[in-house]
A tleap script that builds the chain and sets N, CA, C and O, in Angstrom:
source leaprc.protein.ff14SB
mol = sequence {
  NMET ILE SER LEU ARG THR PHE PHE ASN GLU
  LEU GLU ALA ARG LEU GLY ARG VAL MET LEU
  PRO VAL GLU PRO ASP ALA PRO SER PRO GLU
  ARG LEU ILE SER SER HIE ALA ALA TYR LEU
  ASP LEU ALA ARG SER ALA ALA VAL ALA ILE
  TYR ASN GLU ASN ASN CYS ARG SER LEU GLU
  ASP PHE VAL TYR HIE TYR PRO THR LEU ASP
  ALA LEU GLY ARG LEU LYS GLN GLN ARG HIE
  GLU SER GLY GLU LEU ASP VAL THR ALA ALA
  ASP LEU LEU GLU SER LEU GLY HIE VAL ALA
  ASN THR LEU LEU ILE GLN GLN HIE GLU ASP
  SER ILE ALA LEU ALA PRO VAL SER GLU GLN
  GLN ALA GLY LEU ALA GLY GLN SER ARG SER
  ARG ARG ARG GLY CARG
}
set mol.1.N position { 36.214 -20.095 49.649 }
set mol.1.CA position { 35.081 -19.286 49.247 }
set mol.1.C position { 35.063 -19.177 47.720 }
set mol.1.O position { 36.105 -19.173 47.065 }
set mol.2.N position { 33.859 -19.089 47.183 }
set mol.2.CA position { 33.710 -19.014 45.740 }
set mol.2.C position { 32.769 -17.850 45.405 }
set mol.2.O position { 31.718 -17.681 46.023 }
set mol.3.N position { 33.172 -17.065 44.421 }
set mol.3.CA position { 32.336 -15.930 44.024 }
set mol.3.C position { 31.191 -16.417 43.141 }
set mol.3.O position { 31.242 -17.516 42.588 }
set mol.4.N position { 30.165 -15.590 43.017 }
set mol.4.CA position { 29.031 -15.926 42.157 }
set mol.4.C position { 29.495 -16.170 40.728 }
set mol.4.O position { 29.063 -17.128 40.087 }
set mol.5.N position { 30.372 -15.310 40.228 }
set mol.5.CA position { 30.856 -15.461 38.855 }
set mol.5.C position { 31.605 -16.789 38.681 }
set mol.5.O position { 31.374 -17.515 37.715 }
set mol.6.N position { 32.491 -17.095 39.613 }
set mol.6.CA position { 33.245 -18.348 39.542 }
set mol.6.C position { 32.314 -19.542 39.676 }
set mol.6.O position { 32.486 -20.549 38.989 }
set mol.7.N position { 31.327 -19.433 40.558 }
set mol.7.CA position { 30.344 -20.494 40.742 }
set mol.7.C position { 29.633 -20.799 39.425 }
set mol.7.O position { 29.490 -21.964 39.056 }
set mol.8.N position { 29.189 -19.766 38.718 }
set mol.8.CA position { 28.493 -19.993 37.451 }
set mol.8.C position { 29.442 -20.475 36.359 }
set mol.8.O position { 29.026 -21.224 35.475 }
set mol.9.N position { 30.694 -20.067 36.401 }
set mol.9.CA position { 31.671 -20.628 35.453 }
set mol.9.C position { 31.841 -22.125 35.683 }
set mol.9.O position { 31.956 -22.895 34.730 }
set mol.10.N position { 31.856 -22.536 36.951 }
set mol.10.CA position { 31.940 -23.961 37.286 }
set mol.10.C position { 30.682 -24.703 36.851 }
set mol.10.O position { 30.760 -25.823 36.346 }
set mol.11.N position { 29.532 -24.081 37.045 }
set mol.11.CA position { 28.285 -24.699 36.588 }
set mol.11.C position { 28.316 -24.909 35.080 }
set mol.11.O position { 27.924 -25.967 34.588 }
set mol.12.N position { 28.778 -23.911 34.355 }
set mol.12.CA position { 28.874 -24.025 32.900 }
set mol.12.C position { 29.803 -25.174 32.513 }
set mol.12.O position { 29.481 -25.950 31.613 }
set mol.13.N position { 30.942 -25.292 33.175 }
set mol.13.CA position { 31.904 -26.345 32.863 }
set mol.13.C position { 31.319 -27.737 33.124 }
set mol.13.O position { 31.619 -28.683 32.395 }
set mol.14.N position { 30.495 -27.860 34.150 }
set mol.14.CA position { 29.957 -29.169 34.520 }
set mol.14.C position { 28.660 -29.520 33.798 }
set mol.14.O position { 28.405 -30.693 33.524 }
set mol.15.N position { 27.840 -28.520 33.489 }
set mol.15.CA position { 26.552 -28.791 32.851 }
set mol.15.C position { 26.577 -28.601 31.342 }
set mol.15.O position { 25.714 -29.117 30.632 }
set mol.16.N position { 27.555 -27.870 30.858 }
set mol.16.CA position { 27.688 -27.648 29.421 }
set mol.16.C position { 27.236 -26.268 28.992 }
set mol.16.O position { 26.346 -25.661 29.586 }
set mol.17.N position { 27.873 -25.800 27.950 }
set mol.17.CA position { 27.606 -24.446 27.455 }
set mol.17.C position { 26.222 -24.315 26.819 }
set mol.17.O position { 25.673 -23.215 26.766 }
set mol.18.N position { 25.655 -25.408 26.340 }
set mol.18.CA position { 24.313 -25.341 25.762 }
set mol.18.C position { 23.279 -25.050 26.843 }
set mol.18.O position { 22.377 -24.236 26.647 }
set mol.19.N position { 23.414 -25.718 27.981 }
set mol.19.CA position { 22.445 -25.531 29.060 }
set mol.19.C position { 22.674 -24.231 29.827 }
set mol.19.O position { 21.719 -23.569 30.232 }
set mol.20.N position { 23.939 -23.866 30.025 }
set mol.20.CA position { 24.230 -22.726 30.889 }
set mol.20.C position { 25.430 -21.926 30.367 }
set mol.20.O position { 26.494 -21.929 30.987 }
set mol.21.N position { 25.261 -21.249 29.242 }
set mol.21.CA position { 26.374 -20.443 28.727 }
set mol.21.C position { 26.558 -19.162 29.538 }
set mol.21.O position { 25.630 -18.363 29.672 }
set mol.22.N position { 27.749 -18.976 30.073 }
set mol.22.CA position { 28.036 -17.827 30.932 }
set mol.22.C position { 28.751 -16.746 30.129 }
set mol.22.O position { 29.660 -17.024 29.348 }
set mol.23.N position { 28.319 -15.515 30.342 }
set mol.23.CA position { 28.976 -14.354 29.744 }
set mol.23.C position { 30.107 -13.935 30.682 }
set mol.23.O position { 29.835 -13.472 31.790 }
set mol.24.N position { 31.363 -14.085 30.275 }
set mol.24.CA position { 32.480 -13.824 31.191 }
set mol.24.C position { 32.583 -12.379 31.676 }
set mol.24.O position { 33.096 -12.136 32.769 }
set mol.25.N position { 32.114 -11.434 30.901 }
set mol.25.CA position { 32.226 -10.023 31.286 }
set mol.25.C position { 30.892 -9.417 31.698 }
set mol.25.O position { 30.713 -8.201 31.626 }
set mol.26.N position { 29.965 -10.249 32.126 }
set mol.26.CA position { 28.625 -9.765 32.489 }
set mol.26.C position { 28.709 -8.758 33.628 }
set mol.26.O position { 29.465 -8.959 34.578 }
set mol.27.N position { 27.941 -7.675 33.542 }
set mol.27.CA position { 27.958 -6.658 34.598 }
set mol.27.C position { 26.943 -6.915 35.722 }
set mol.27.O position { 27.029 -6.302 36.786 }
set mol.28.N position { 25.982 -7.822 35.486 }
set mol.28.CA position { 24.912 -8.039 36.466 }
set mol.28.C position { 24.467 -9.502 36.429 }
set mol.28.O position { 24.758 -10.217 35.470 }
set mol.29.N position { 23.766 -9.942 37.469 }
set mol.29.CA position { 23.318 -11.336 37.477 }
set mol.29.C position { 22.336 -11.644 36.338 }
set mol.29.O position { 22.301 -12.768 35.838 }
set mol.30.N position { 21.550 -10.659 35.935 }
set mol.30.CA position { 20.607 -10.866 34.832 }
set mol.30.C position { 21.329 -11.158 33.520 }
set mol.30.O position { 20.806 -11.867 32.661 }
set mol.31.N position { 22.527 -10.612 33.372 }
set mol.31.CA position { 23.282 -10.767 32.124 }
set mol.31.C position { 24.353 -11.846 32.228 }
set mol.31.O position { 25.083 -12.089 31.267 }
set mol.32.N position { 24.452 -12.494 33.381 }
set mol.32.CA position { 25.467 -13.524 33.587 }
set mol.32.C position { 25.262 -14.706 32.648 }
set mol.32.O position { 26.230 -15.326 32.207 }
set mol.33.N position { 24.009 -15.018 32.343 }
set mol.33.CA position { 23.688 -16.127 31.450 }
set mol.33.C position { 23.477 -15.574 30.048 }
set mol.33.O position { 22.698 -14.643 29.844 }
set mol.34.N position { 24.180 -16.159 29.089 }
set mol.34.CA position { 24.085 -15.736 27.694 }
set mol.34.C position { 22.692 -15.992 27.133 }
set mol.34.O position { 21.986 -16.890 27.592 }
set mol.35.N position { 22.310 -15.217 26.162 }
set mol.35.CA position { 20.995 -15.372 25.542 }
set mol.35.C position { 20.878 -16.668 24.739 }
set mol.35.O position { 19.807 -16.968 24.211 }
set mol.36.N position { 21.952 -17.432 24.639 }
set mol.36.CA position { 21.937 -18.703 23.901 }
set mol.36.C position { 21.571 -19.896 24.779 }
set mol.36.O position { 21.588 -21.034 24.308 }
set mol.37.N position { 21.242 -19.654 26.038 }
set mol.37.CA position { 20.919 -20.744 26.965 }
set mol.37.C position { 19.651 -21.473 26.520 }
set mol.37.O position { 18.715 -20.856 26.012 }
set mol.38.N position { 19.633 -22.784 26.715 }
set mol.38.CA position { 18.474 -23.586 26.344 }
set mol.38.C position { 17.226 -23.132 27.106 }
set mol.38.O position { 16.140 -23.073 26.531 }
set mol.39.N position { 17.371 -22.817 28.377 }
set mol.39.CA position { 16.277 -22.307 29.200 }
set mol.39.C position { 16.680 -20.941 29.732 }
set mol.39.O position { 16.988 -20.786 30.914 }
set mol.40.N position { 16.674 -19.963 28.854 }
set mol.40.CA position { 17.185 -18.637 29.179 }
set mol.40.C position { 16.500 -18.028 30.396 }
set mol.40.O position { 17.173 -17.615 31.340 }
set mol.41.N position { 15.185 -17.968 30.385 }
set mol.41.CA position { 14.470 -17.325 31.488 }
set mol.41.C position { 14.727 -18.051 32.807 }
set mol.41.O position { 14.955 -17.409 33.832 }
set mol.42.N position { 14.692 -19.358 32.789 }
set mol.42.CA position { 14.918 -20.139 34.005 }
set mol.42.C position { 16.350 -19.973 34.506 }
set mol.42.O position { 16.569 -19.782 35.702 }
set mol.43.N position { 17.321 -20.045 33.607 }
set mol.43.CA position { 18.727 -19.908 33.997 }
set mol.43.C position { 19.009 -18.518 34.560 }
set mol.43.O position { 19.719 -18.377 35.555 }
set mol.44.N position { 18.454 -17.502 33.923 }
set mol.44.CA position { 18.650 -16.129 34.434 }
set mol.44.C position { 17.921 -15.943 35.764 }
set mol.44.O position { 18.429 -15.265 36.657 }
set mol.45.N position { 16.759 -16.526 35.900 }
set mol.45.CA position { 16.038 -16.442 37.174 }
set mol.45.C position { 16.838 -17.117 38.280 }
set mol.45.O position { 16.875 -16.625 39.408 }
set mol.46.N position { 17.475 -18.230 37.968 }
set mol.46.CA position { 18.309 -18.923 38.957 }
set mol.46.C position { 19.495 -18.049 39.361 }
set mol.46.O position { 19.824 -17.964 40.544 }
set mol.47.N position { 20.132 -17.407 38.398 }
set mol.47.CA position { 21.274 -16.541 38.702 }
set mol.47.C position { 20.850 -15.387 39.615 }
set mol.47.O position { 21.539 -15.072 40.586 }
set mol.48.N position { 19.729 -14.769 39.302 }
set mol.48.CA position { 19.236 -13.645 40.110 }
set mol.48.C position { 18.823 -14.123 41.498 }
set mol.48.O position { 19.108 -13.456 42.493 }
set mol.49.N position { 18.152 -15.277 41.574 }
set mol.49.CA position { 17.710 -15.807 42.867 }
set mol.49.C position { 18.905 -16.135 43.760 }
set mol.49.O position { 18.892 -15.831 44.953 }
set mol.50.N position { 19.925 -16.748 43.192 }
set mol.50.CA position { 21.128 -17.080 43.968 }
set mol.50.C position { 21.828 -15.798 44.417 }
set mol.50.O position { 22.263 -15.698 45.564 }
set mol.51.N position { 21.936 -14.833 43.529 }
set mol.51.CA position { 22.534 -13.530 43.848 }
set mol.51.C position { 21.803 -12.886 45.030 }
set mol.51.O position { 22.431 -12.446 45.993 }
set mol.52.N position { 20.475 -12.837 44.944 }
set mol.52.CA position { 19.677 -12.187 45.992 }
set mol.52.C position { 19.718 -12.958 47.307 }
set mol.52.O position { 19.874 -12.360 48.372 }
set mol.53.N position { 19.581 -14.265 47.241 }
set mol.53.CA position { 19.531 -15.074 48.468 }
set mol.53.C position { 20.854 -15.028 49.229 }
set mol.53.O position { 20.871 -15.153 50.454 }
set mol.54.N position { 21.961 -14.849 48.508 }
set mol.54.CA position { 23.275 -14.753 49.140 }
set mol.54.C position { 23.642 -13.316 49.498 }
set mol.54.O position { 24.765 -13.047 49.924 }
set mol.55.N position { 22.693 -12.389 49.325 }
set mol.55.CA position { 22.905 -10.970 49.627 }
set mol.55.C position { 24.118 -10.395 48.908 }
set mol.55.O position { 24.880 -9.612 49.475 }
set mol.56.N position { 24.281 -10.791 47.672 }
set mol.56.CA position { 25.415 -10.290 46.885 }
set mol.56.C position { 25.165 -8.844 46.471 }
set mol.56.O position { 24.028 -8.419 46.267 }
set mol.57.N position { 26.257 -8.108 46.356 }
set mol.57.CA position { 26.206 -6.742 45.837 }
set mol.57.C position { 26.923 -6.643 44.505 }
set mol.57.O position { 26.766 -5.670 43.769 }
set mol.58.N position { 27.719 -7.675 44.204 }
set mol.58.CA position { 28.416 -7.748 42.918 }
set mol.58.C position { 28.587 -9.218 42.557 }
set mol.58.O position { 28.348 -10.102 43.379 }
set mol.59.N position { 28.993 -9.460 41.350 }
set mol.59.CA position { 29.212 -10.834 40.892 }
set mol.59.C position { 30.463 -11.446 41.513 }
set mol.59.O position { 30.705 -12.646 41.379 }
set mol.60.N position { 31.248 -10.631 42.186 }
set mol.60.CA position { 32.459 -11.133 42.842 }
set mol.60.C position { 32.224 -11.487 44.312 }
set mol.60.O position { 33.130 -11.979 44.986 }
set mol.61.N position { 31.010 -11.238 44.808 }
set mol.61.CA position { 30.690 -11.609 46.185 }
set mol.61.C position { 30.561 -13.123 46.296 }
set mol.61.O position { 30.263 -13.811 45.320 }
set mol.62.N position { 30.789 -13.623 47.501 }
set mol.62.CA position { 30.764 -15.064 47.737 }
set mol.62.C position { 29.337 -15.608 47.787 }
set mol.62.O position { 28.398 -14.920 48.188 }
set mol.63.N position { 29.209 -16.863 47.368 }
set mol.63.CA position { 27.946 -17.587 47.516 }
set mol.63.C position { 28.171 -18.729 48.501 }
set mol.63.O position { 29.279 -19.247 48.637 }
set mol.64.N position { 27.102 -19.104 49.177 }
set mol.64.CA position { 27.171 -20.094 50.242 }
set mol.64.C position { 26.203 -21.242 49.987 }
set mol.64.O position { 25.238 -21.114 49.233 }
set mol.65.N position { 26.482 -22.348 50.625 }
set mol.65.CA position { 25.771 -23.595 50.383 }
set mol.65.C position { 24.254 -23.478 50.599 }
set mol.65.O position { 23.488 -23.618 49.645 }
set mol.66.N position { 23.822 -23.229 51.812 }
set mol.66.CA position { 22.387 -23.246 52.095 }
set mol.66.C position { 21.605 -22.124 51.417 }
set mol.66.O position { 20.525 -22.393 50.891 }
set mol.67.N position { 22.085 -20.893 51.400 }
set mol.67.CA position { 21.319 -19.866 50.677 }
set mol.67.C position { 21.163 -20.195 49.186 }
set mol.67.O position { 20.131 -19.897 48.583 }
set mol.68.N position { 22.187 -20.806 48.604 }
set mol.68.CA position { 22.119 -21.166 47.183 }
set mol.68.C position { 21.069 -22.245 46.961 }
set mol.68.O position { 20.268 -22.150 46.031 }
set mol.69.N position { 21.066 -23.272 47.808 }
set mol.69.CA position { 20.060 -24.329 47.680 }
set mol.69.C position { 18.661 -23.789 47.970 }
set mol.69.O position { 17.694 -24.191 47.323 }
set mol.70.N position { 18.553 -22.882 48.935 }
set mol.70.CA position { 17.257 -22.263 49.227 }
set mol.70.C position { 16.725 -21.520 48.005 }
set mol.70.O position { 15.544 -21.622 47.673 }
set mol.71.N position { 17.594 -20.782 47.347 }
set mol.71.CA position { 17.191 -20.020 46.163 }
set mol.71.C position { 16.691 -20.953 45.063 }
set mol.71.O position { 15.663 -20.687 44.442 }
set mol.72.N position { 17.412 -22.037 44.823 }
set mol.72.CA position { 17.007 -22.978 43.778 }
set mol.72.C position { 15.703 -23.681 44.144 }
set mol.72.O position { 14.836 -23.867 43.291 }
set mol.73.N position { 15.565 -24.067 45.397 }
set mol.73.CA position { 14.332 -24.724 45.839 }
set mol.73.C position { 13.126 -23.812 45.746 }
set mol.73.O position { 12.051 -24.232 45.318 }
set mol.74.N position { 13.306 -22.570 46.145 }
set mol.74.CA position { 12.216 -21.595 46.077 }
set mol.74.C position { 11.811 -21.337 44.626 }
set mol.74.O position { 10.624 -21.241 44.313 }
set mol.75.N position { 12.802 -21.226 43.747 }
set mol.75.CA position { 12.516 -21.007 42.329 }
set mol.75.C position { 11.755 -22.204 41.752 }
set mol.75.O position { 10.799 -22.029 40.998 }
set mol.76.N position { 12.173 -23.397 42.101 }
set mol.76.CA position { 11.493 -24.599 41.615 }
set mol.76.C position { 10.041 -24.625 42.103 }
set mol.76.O position { 9.131 -24.932 41.333 }
set mol.77.N position { 9.830 -24.307 43.368 }
set mol.77.CA position { 8.477 -24.285 43.929 }
set mol.77.C position { 7.613 -23.238 43.240 }
set mol.77.O position { 6.458 -23.513 42.914 }
set mol.78.N position { 8.148 -22.046 43.013 }
set mol.78.CA position { 7.397 -20.987 42.346 }
set mol.78.C position { 7.001 -21.402 40.930 }
set mol.78.O position { 5.868 -21.191 40.500 }
set mol.79.N position { 7.956 -21.995 40.217 }
set mol.79.CA position { 7.671 -22.435 38.846 }
set mol.79.C position { 6.631 -23.552 38.832 }
set mol.79.O position { 5.759 -23.592 37.963 }
set mol.80.N position { 6.733 -24.453 39.800 }
set mol.80.CA position { 5.768 -25.553 39.886 }
set mol.80.C position { 4.364 -25.014 40.153 }
set mol.80.O position { 3.405 -25.411 39.491 }
set mol.81.N position { 4.248 -24.112 41.120 }
set mol.81.CA position { 2.942 -23.547 41.473 }
set mol.81.C position { 2.320 -22.748 40.340 }
set mol.81.O position { 1.096 -22.698 40.213 }
set mol.82.N position { 3.153 -22.124 39.516 }
set mol.82.CA position { 2.628 -21.329 38.404 }
set mol.82.C position { 2.414 -22.154 37.141 }
set mol.82.O position { 1.945 -21.633 36.129 }
set mol.83.N position { 2.757 -23.441 37.197 }
set mol.83.CA position { 2.581 -24.312 36.037 }
set mol.83.C position { 3.651 -24.138 34.971 }
set mol.83.O position { 3.483 -24.614 33.848 }
set mol.84.N position { 4.743 -23.468 35.298 }
set mol.84.CA position { 5.820 -23.212 34.336 }
set mol.84.C position { 6.960 -24.225 34.426 }
set mol.84.O position { 7.995 -24.046 33.784 }
set mol.85.N position { 6.785 -25.275 35.207 }
set mol.85.CA position { 7.874 -26.223 35.430 }
set mol.85.C position { 7.587 -27.525 34.692 }
set mol.85.O position { 6.750 -28.321 35.117 }
set mol.86.N position { 8.291 -27.732 33.580 }
set mol.86.CA position { 8.172 -29.017 32.896 }
set mol.86.C position { 9.304 -29.925 33.365 }
set mol.86.O position { 10.123 -29.522 34.191 }
set mol.87.N position { 9.350 -31.131 32.849 }
set mol.87.CA position { 10.313 -32.128 33.315 }
set mol.87.C position { 11.754 -31.687 33.064 }
set mol.87.O position { 12.609 -31.861 33.932 }
set mol.88.N position { 12.030 -31.128 31.912 }
set mol.88.CA position { 13.411 -30.738 31.619 }
set mol.88.C position { 13.841 -29.505 32.414 }
set mol.88.O position { 15.008 -29.388 32.789 }
set mol.89.N position { 12.916 -28.594 32.672 }
set mol.89.CA position { 13.242 -27.437 33.515 }
set mol.89.C position { 13.514 -27.891 34.940 }
set mol.89.O position { 14.443 -27.402 35.583 }
set mol.90.N position { 12.709 -28.824 35.437 }
set mol.90.CA position { 12.937 -29.373 36.775 }
set mol.90.C position { 14.283 -30.079 36.825 }
set mol.90.O position { 15.003 -29.980 37.818 }
set mol.91.N position { 14.623 -30.792 35.758 }
set mol.91.CA position { 15.905 -31.488 35.696 }
set mol.91.C position { 17.073 -30.501 35.725 }
set mol.91.O position { 18.090 -30.760 36.368 }
set mol.92.N position { 16.928 -29.372 35.031 }
set mol.92.CA position { 17.979 -28.352 35.053 }
set mol.92.C position { 18.166 -27.821 36.473 }
set mol.92.O position { 19.299 -27.684 36.934 }
set mol.93.N position { 17.073 -27.521 37.170 }
set mol.93.CA position { 17.186 -27.017 38.542 }
set mol.93.C position { 17.789 -28.067 39.471 }
set mol.93.O position { 18.582 -27.734 40.351 }
set mol.94.N position { 17.418 -29.328 39.282 }
set mol.94.CA position { 18.006 -30.407 40.081 }
set mol.94.C position { 19.507 -30.524 39.806 }
set mol.94.O position { 20.297 -30.735 40.726 }
set mol.95.N position { 19.890 -30.387 38.545 }
set mol.95.CA position { 21.311 -30.448 38.186 }
set mol.95.C position { 22.082 -29.282 38.796 }
set mol.95.O position { 23.201 -29.457 39.277 }
set mol.96.N position { 21.487 -28.104 38.776 }
set mol.96.CA position { 22.124 -26.944 39.405 }
set mol.96.C position { 22.316 -27.202 40.898 }
set mol.96.O position { 23.365 -26.886 41.459 }
set mol.97.N position { 21.299 -27.776 41.536 }
set mol.97.CA position { 21.398 -28.086 42.958 }
set mol.97.C position { 22.453 -29.130 43.255 }
set mol.97.O position { 23.181 -29.022 44.241 }
set mol.98.N position { 22.538 -30.140 42.406 }
set mol.98.CA position { 23.538 -31.192 42.604 }
set mol.98.C position { 24.955 -30.624 42.495 }
set mol.98.O position { 25.814 -30.920 43.325 }
set mol.99.N position { 25.188 -29.817 41.482 }
set mol.99.CA position { 26.516 -29.214 41.315 }
set mol.99.C position { 26.792 -28.230 42.449 }
set mol.99.O position { 27.920 -28.147 42.934 }
set mol.100.N position { 25.776 -27.486 42.875 }
set mol.100.CA position { 25.955 -26.576 44.010 }
set mol.100.C position { 26.382 -27.359 45.242 }
set mol.100.O position { 27.272 -26.927 45.973 }
set mol.101.N position { 25.754 -28.509 45.477 }
set mol.101.CA position { 26.164 -29.352 46.603 }
set mol.101.C position { 27.624 -29.741 46.486 }
set mol.101.O position { 28.388 -29.628 47.444 }
set mol.102.N position { 28.003 -30.196 45.310 }
set mol.102.CA position { 29.381 -30.633 45.093 }
set mol.102.C position { 30.370 -29.503 45.329 }
set mol.102.O position { 31.402 -29.704 45.969 }
set mol.103.N position { 30.065 -28.328 44.823 }
set mol.103.CA position { 30.990 -27.196 44.920 }
set mol.103.C position { 30.995 -26.527 46.291 }
set mol.103.O position { 32.040 -26.068 46.753 }
set mol.104.N position { 29.847 -26.468 46.935 }
set mol.104.CA position { 29.720 -25.633 48.134 }
set mol.104.C position { 29.684 -26.393 49.449 }
set mol.104.O position { 29.878 -25.782 50.500 }
set mol.105.N position { 29.446 -27.681 49.437 }
set mol.105.CA position { 29.318 -28.399 50.710 }
set mol.105.C position { 30.644 -28.439 51.466 }
set mol.105.O position { 30.659 -28.300 52.689 }
set mol.106.N position { 31.736 -28.623 50.768 }
set mol.106.CA position { 33.035 -28.645 51.447 }
set mol.106.C position { 33.322 -27.283 52.060 }
set mol.106.O position { 33.854 -27.197 53.167 }
set mol.107.N position { 32.975 -26.225 51.349 }
set mol.107.CA position { 33.139 -24.872 51.875 }
set mol.107.C position { 32.324 -24.716 53.153 }
set mol.107.O position { 32.804 -24.127 54.122 }
set mol.108.N position { 31.107 -25.233 53.170 }
set mol.108.CA position { 30.249 -25.149 54.356 }
set mol.108.C position { 30.847 -25.939 55.519 }
set mol.108.O position { 30.893 -25.441 56.644 }
set mol.109.N position { 31.295 -27.141 55.263 }
set mol.109.CA position { 31.882 -27.972 56.315 }
set mol.109.C position { 33.144 -27.338 56.885 }
set mol.109.O position { 33.378 -27.391 58.093 }
set mol.110.N position { 33.949 -26.744 56.025 }
set mol.110.CA position { 35.165 -26.075 56.491 }
set mol.110.C position { 34.826 -24.893 57.395 }
set mol.110.O position { 35.524 -24.649 58.379 }
set mol.111.N position { 33.762 -24.157 57.071 }
set mol.111.CA position { 33.410 -22.992 57.890 }
set mol.111.C position { 32.901 -23.426 59.255 }
set mol.111.O position { 33.107 -22.713 60.238 }
set mol.112.N position { 32.241 -24.576 59.343 }
set mol.112.CA position { 31.775 -25.073 60.636 }
set mol.112.C position { 32.972 -25.498 61.479 }
set mol.112.O position { 33.040 -25.185 62.668 }
set mol.113.N position { 33.907 -26.203 60.871 }
set mol.113.CA position { 35.070 -26.687 61.605 }
set mol.113.C position { 35.922 -25.540 62.131 }
set mol.113.O position { 36.568 -25.672 63.171 }
set mol.114.N position { 35.927 -24.415 61.421 }
set mol.114.CA position { 36.770 -23.298 61.814 }
set mol.114.C position { 36.042 -22.250 62.639 }
set mol.114.O position { 36.656 -21.283 63.091 }
set mol.115.N position { 34.756 -22.425 62.838 }
set mol.115.CA position { 33.979 -21.420 63.560 }
set mol.115.C position { 34.432 -21.350 65.013 }
set mol.115.O position { 34.534 -22.382 65.676 }
set mol.116.N position { 34.703 -20.159 65.514 }
set mol.116.CA position { 35.144 -20.026 66.909 }
set mol.116.C position { 33.994 -20.301 67.872 }
set mol.116.O position { 32.836 -19.999 67.586 }
set mol.117.N position { 34.334 -20.866 68.991 }
set mol.117.CA position { 33.347 -21.106 70.034 }
set mol.117.C position { 33.211 -19.811 70.822 }
set mol.117.O position { 34.209 -19.228 71.244 }
set mol.118.N position { 31.993 -19.368 71.017 }
set mol.118.CA position { 31.799 -18.113 71.753 }
set mol.118.C position { 32.089 -18.332 73.231 }
set mol.118.O position { 32.046 -19.458 73.726 }
set mol.119.N position { 32.378 -17.268 73.908 }
set mol.119.CA position { 32.656 -17.353 75.345 }
set mol.119.C position { 31.449 -17.896 76.094 }
set mol.119.O position { 31.601 -18.635 77.068 }
set mol.120.N position { 30.255 -17.535 75.647 }
set mol.120.CA position { 29.049 -18.005 76.317 }
set mol.120.C position { 28.937 -19.529 76.197 }
set mol.120.O position { 28.621 -20.201 77.180 }
set mol.121.N position { 29.193 -20.081 75.009 }
set mol.121.CA position { 29.129 -21.521 74.832 }
set mol.121.C position { 30.191 -22.206 75.674 }
set mol.121.O position { 29.930 -23.249 76.272 }
set mol.122.N position { 31.387 -21.630 75.729 }
set mol.122.CA position { 32.458 -22.207 76.531 }
set mol.122.C position { 32.083 -22.173 78.011 }
set mol.122.O position { 32.357 -23.128 78.739 }
set mol.123.N position { 31.463 -21.089 78.462 }
set mol.123.CA position { 31.033 -20.969 79.848 }
set mol.123.C position { 29.969 -21.993 80.196 }
set mol.123.O position { 30.010 -22.590 81.272 }
set mol.124.N position { 29.024 -22.199 79.305 }
set mol.124.CA position { 27.982 -23.191 79.554 }
set mol.124.C position { 28.564 -24.594 79.625 }
set mol.124.O position { 28.139 -25.406 80.447 }
set mol.125.N position { 29.522 -24.878 78.776 }
set mol.125.CA position { 30.156 -26.198 78.791 }
set mol.125.C position { 30.889 -26.401 80.115 }
set mol.125.O position { 30.862 -27.502 80.666 }
set mol.126.N position { 31.547 -25.356 80.638 }
set mol.126.CA position { 32.255 -25.447 81.915 }
set mol.126.C position { 31.289 -25.666 83.066 }
set mol.126.O position { 31.585 -26.425 83.989 }
set mol.127.N position { 30.128 -25.003 83.020 }
set mol.127.CA position { 29.131 -25.181 84.072 }
set mol.127.C position { 28.612 -26.610 84.085 }
set mol.127.O position { 28.406 -27.197 85.147 }
set mol.128.N position { 28.407 -27.149 82.927 }
set mol.128.CA position { 27.899 -28.515 82.816 }
set mol.128.C position { 28.881 -29.497 83.428 }
set mol.128.O position { 28.475 -30.421 84.133 }
set mol.129.N position { 30.180 -29.305 83.165 }
set mol.129.CA position { 31.206 -30.202 83.712 }
set mol.129.C position { 31.278 -30.083 85.226 }
set mol.129.O position { 31.419 -31.092 85.916 }
set mol.130.N position { 31.185 -28.855 85.761 }
set mol.130.CA position { 31.295 -28.681 87.209 }
set mol.130.C position { 30.079 -29.246 87.933 }
set mol.130.O position { 30.205 -29.720 89.062 }
set mol.131.N position { 28.923 -29.205 87.316 }
set mol.131.CA position { 27.728 -29.787 87.931 }
set mol.131.C position { 27.855 -31.297 88.039 }
set mol.131.O position { 27.455 -31.898 89.036 }
set mol.132.N position { 28.424 -31.905 86.991 }
set mol.132.CA position { 28.587 -33.350 87.030 }
set mol.132.C position { 29.571 -33.770 88.113 }
set mol.132.O position { 29.389 -34.815 88.737 }
set mol.133.N position { 30.596 -32.985 88.344 }
set mol.133.CA position { 31.596 -33.307 89.370 }
set mol.133.C position { 31.013 -33.207 90.775 }
set mol.133.O position { 31.400 -33.952 91.675 }
set mol.134.N position { 30.068 -32.268 90.950 }
set mol.134.CA position { 29.476 -32.022 92.255 }
set mol.134.C position { 28.522 -33.121 92.701 }
set mol.134.O position { 28.181 -33.194 93.881 }
set mol.135.N position { 28.102 -33.944 91.816 }
set mol.135.CA position { 27.131 -35.007 92.166 }
set mol.135.C position { 27.743 -36.115 92.889 }
set mol.135.O position { 27.057 -37.073 93.246 }
savepdb mol mol.pdb
quit
């Protein structure tokens, strides 16, 4: 699992401090991105969208693969519809999504592999096997 703060620190390391400078002691998602960011409003909007979509209550809460990608996709669509999305802003959002995939997909796959099978699913599987035997 990765916290929102750690996730953005990783984004900064991979995308560069010019594009995504992170404030290490930020108290809120709005302040997580330094005012020196190349696309300040977009980067801060992405941080807030990811925070909200993952139902975070603090910057130490975990972020997940699909909610994070949903947040970035929704932000890109909103910016496109409002005419605020130029080529470089779209590229930044695509880069954020690519790094999110890299960082979070393994976490997602691990959670699927470890997910317990419910008793109901196990019961249905047993019924299916017994029906085949009866034929």
